[in-house]
C-alpha positions in Angstrom: 27.4 16.9 -5.0 28.0 13.2 -5.2 25.2 10.6 -4.7 26.9 9.6 -1.4 27.0 13.2 -0.2 23.4 13.8 -1.3 22.3 10.6 0.6 24.2 11.7 3.7 22.7 15.2 3.6 19.2 14.0 3.3 19.7 11.3 5.9 21.0 13.9 8.4 17.8 15.8 8.4 16.0 15.5 11.8 12.6 13.8 12.0 9.7 16.2 11.6 8.2 17.8 14.7 5.1 16.1 16.1 2.1 16.8 13.8 4.3 17.9 10.9 4.5 16.0 7.6 7.7 14.1 7.0 9.7 15.4 4.1 10.5 12.9 1.3 13.4 10.6 2.2 16.2 9.1 0.1 16.6 5.5 1.2 18.9 2.7 0.2 18.0 -0.9 -0.8 19.3 -3.3 1.8 18.0 -6.5 0.2 15.5 -7.9 -2.2 13.3 -10.9 -1.4 11.2 -12.9 -3.8 7.9 -13.7 -1.9 6.0 -15.3 -4.8 6.4 -15.4 -8.6 4.8 -12.0 -8.9 5.6 -10.3 -5.5 8.9 -8.9 -4.6 9.8 -7.4 -1.2 12.3 -4.5 -1.2 13.8 -3.8 2.3 15.0 -0.2 2.6 17.3 1.5 5.1 18.7 4.8 6.0 19.2 7.3 8.8 16.2 9.3 7.4 14.0 6.5 8.8 14.8 7.7 12.3 11.4 8.5 13.9 9.3 6.7 11.2 6.1 5.7 12.9 6.2 2.1 14.2 2.5 1.1 13.9 1.5 2.3 10.4 1.6 -1.1 8.6 -0.6 -0.8 5.5 -0.3 3.0 5.4 0.1 4.7 2.0 3.5 5.9 0.9 4.7 7.6 -2.2 7.6 6.0 -4.0 9.9 8.2 -6.1 11.8 6.2 -8.7 14.9 7.5 -10.5 14.8 8.2 -14.2 17.0 6.2 -16.6 19.8 8.7 -16.5 19.8 8.9 -12.7 21.3 6.8 -10.0 19.2 8.6 -7.3 15.8 10.3 -7.9 15.6 14.1 -7.4 13.1 14.4 -4.6 10.4 17.0 -4.3 10.9 19.5 -1.4 8.4 20.1 1.3 8.3 23.9 2.0 6.1 26.3 3.9 4.4 27.1 0.6 3.8 23.5 -0.3 5.5 20.8 -2.3 8.1 22.0 -4.8 8.9 19.6 -7.6 12.1 19.5 -9.6 12.1 20.5 -13.3 10.2 18.2 -15.7 13.4 16.6 -17.0 14.4 15.6 -13.5 11.0 14.9 -12.0 10.9 11.4 -10.5 8.5 8.7 -11.5 5.9 8.6 -8.6 3.8 5.7 -7.5 1.7 4.8 -4.5 2.5 1.8 -2.4 1.8 0.5 1.2 4.0 0.0 4.2 4.4 -3.8 4.6 6.4 -3.6 7.7 8.7 -1.3 9.6 11.4 -2.7 11.9 12.1 0.0 14.4 15.2 -1.6 16.0 16.8 -2.4 12.6 15.4 0.8 11.1 14.3 -1.2 8.0 11.2 -0.4 5.9 9.7 -3.3 3.8 7.7 -2.5 0.7 6.1 -5.2 -1.5 6.0 -4.7 -5.3 3.8 -6.6 -7.7 6.1 -7.8 -10.4 4.6 -7.9 -13.9 7.7 -7.7 -16.0 8.8 -4.5 -17.8 5.2 -3.3 -18.3 5.5 -0.6 -15.6 8.4 1.5 -14.2 7.9 0.3 -10.6 7.9 -3.4 -11.5 10.9 -2.9 -13.8 12.8 -1.1 -11.0 11.9 -3.8 -8.3 13.0 -6.7 -10.6 16.4 -5.1 -11.1 16.9 -3.6 -7.6 20.1 -4.5 -5.9 21.7 -3.5 -2.5 22.9 0.1 -2.7 20.3 1.3 -5.1 18.5 4.5 -4.1 14.8 5.3 -4.0 12.7 8.1 -2.5 9.8 7.6 -0.1 7.3 10.0 1.6 4.6 9.3 4.1 3.0 7.3 5.6 -0.5 8.6 5.0 -4.1 7.5 5.3 -6.3 7.2 8.3 -4.9 5.8 11.6 -6.0 3.2 12.2 -6.7 2.0 8.6 -9.3 -0.6 9.8 -11.9 1.1 12.1 -12.1 -0.7 15.4 -15.0 -3.2 15.7 -16.1 -6.5 17.2 -16.0 -8.1 13.7 -14.2 -6.9 10.5 -14.4 -7.6 6.8 -11.2 -7.2 4.7 -11.2 -7.7 0.9 -8.7 -6.9 -1.8 -6.7 -8.1 -4.8 -2.9 -8.7 -5.1 -2.1 -5.0 -5.0 -3.9 -4.8 -1.7 -2.1 -7.9 -0.3 0.8 -6.0 1.3 -1.7 -3.8 3.2 -3.9 -6.8 4.1 -0.9 -8.7 5.5 0.0 -5.7 7.6 -3.5 -5.2 8.9 -3.8 -8.9 9.9 -0.5 -8.7 11.8 -1.7 -5.6 13.7 -4.9 -7.3 14.9 -5.3 -8.4 18.5 -5.6 -12.1 19.3 -9.3 -11.6 20.2 -10.1 -10.2 16.7 -12.9 -11.8 14.6 -13.6 -11.4 11.0 -13.4 -12.6 7.4 -10.8 -11.9 4.7 -11.1 -12.4 1.0 -8.0 -12.1 -1.2 -8.3 -12.4 -4.9 -5.2 -13.5 -6.9 -4.6 -15.1 -10.3 -3.6 -18.6 -9.1 -2.6 -20.6 -6.0 1.1 -19.8 -6.8 0.5 -16.3 -5.5 -0.8 -17.5 -2.1 1.3 -16.3 0.8 1.6 -17.4 4.4 -0.2 -14.7 6.5 -0.2 -14.4 10.2 -3.6 -13.7 11.7 -5.7 -14.3 14.8 -7.6 -17.6 15.0 -10.9 -15.8 14.9 -10.2 -14.3 11.5 -11.0 -16.6 8.5 -8.8 -16.0 5.4 -10.2 -17.1 2.0 -8.2 -17.1 -1.2 -10.1 -16.5 -4.4 -8.5 -17.6 -7.7 -9.3 -15.5 -10.8 -7.5 -17.5 -13.4 -7.4 -15.8 -16.8 -10.3 -13.5 -16.1 -9.1 -9.8 -16.3 -9.3 -8.0 -12.9 -11.8 -5.5 -14.2 -14.3 -8.3 -15.1 -13.9 -10.4 -12.0 -16.8 -10.5 -9.6 -15.2 -13.0 -7.1 -14.9 -10.6 -4.2 -18.4 -9.0 -4.4 -19.9 -12.5 -5.0 -18.2 -13.8 -1.9 -19.3 -10.9 0.2 -22.9 -11.0 -1.0 -23.1 -14.7 -0.2 -21.8 -14.4 3.4 -23.7 -13.8 6.6 -22.7 -10.8 8.7 -22.9 -11.0 12.5 -26.3 -10.3 14.0 -24.9 -8.3 16.9 -21.9 -6.3 17.8 -20.1 -3.6 15.8 -18.8 -4.1 12.2 -16.0 -2.5 10.2 -14.6 -3.1 6.7 -11.5 -2.4 4.7 -11.4 -2.9 0.9 -8.7 -2.2 -1.6 -7.6 -3.0 -5.1 -8.9 -2.5 -8.6 -11.3 0.3 -9.1 -14.4 -1.6 -10.3 -14.1 -4.2 -7.5 -13.7 -1.6 -4.8 -16.7 0.5 -6.0 -18.9 -2.6 -6.1 -17.9 -3.6 -2.6 -18.4 -0.1 -1.3 -21.8 0.2 -2.8 -22.9 -3.2 -1.4 -21.5 -2.5 2.1 -23.1 0.9 2.4 -26.2 0.4 0.4 -27.2 -3.2 1.4 -25.3 -4.0 4.6 -25.9 -0.5 6.0 -22.3 0.4 7.0 -21.7 4.1 7.6 -18.7 6.0 6.3 -17.0 5.8 9.8 -17.2 2.0 9.5 -15.6 1.6 6.1 -12.3 2.5 4.4 -12.3 1.7 0.7 -9.2 2.6 -1.4 -9.0 1.9 -5.1 -5.3 1.5 -5.9 -5.6 1.2 -9.6 -7.8 0.9 -12.7 -7.5 -1.6 -15.5 -5.8 -0.1 -18.5 -5.1 3.2 -16.7 -1.6 4.3 -15.5 -0.9 6.1 -12.2 -0.8 9.5 -13.8 -4.1 9.2 -15.5 -5.9 7.6 -12.5 -4.5 10.0 -9.9 -7.4 12.5 -9.9 -10.1 9.9 -10.3 -8.8 8.1 -7.1 -8.9 11.3 -5.1 -12.5 11.9 -6.3 -13.6 8.5 -5.1 -11.8 8.8 -1.8 -13.4 12.2 -1.1 -16.8 10.7 -1.4 -16.1 8.7 1.8 -15.0 11.7 3.9 
């Protein structure tokens, strides 16, 4: 079967029934947009996006990348017995990303990739991506909504969390109030984010300090005043050490309960996705 036939066959699959998981989708690159020096937006399209949920910005998705000898990744299959993966020599490279935006009318899914050269397979793929390239996607997952409803909200994260943060801000109502801390390396990584007037957005610049040694986010949260009345919620994401520090402070010092907080460590310094996979799930299970 040719790549074109394979794409058509996968795209022809009907959307899953309500309450059922969506099977992995083979999608096509529509365009590539450079957002900042180290952030690339890949816009994906395909008939398989029919029925993709409209209001899951920031939701977790799995990205399946082709191997060097492939034009299209061989996707895992969702069966009654569970997920069936292809043989090791055909198994796609798998990474976790966030939905930046889904345009229902145009049926286009935007995913932002942090570009750090050829150091990682996802960055390498995004830097070279061209219209017509093929990639696999499954999801979205994570709680719905990602940010628990409240009178006032705290959002904090690093550059890997920036796509989800941007989506969360766009989903907020105009009456929303809160504070956002975004840690990046330098002002060149600053993006224009749309947010309600009652939400303050603060950019924190790390400079040459490694992510795992930076305390910018936790220092900023410790120094701020929380509202004295009304309900509070929080969403934090990014490097493992920063997320754990924020979670400990928010629950142990500020008194937030599990239902008020969603904390997701996306990565850990010097650990690749495969090595960190089980550790991430252990951390997430502690909040359930």
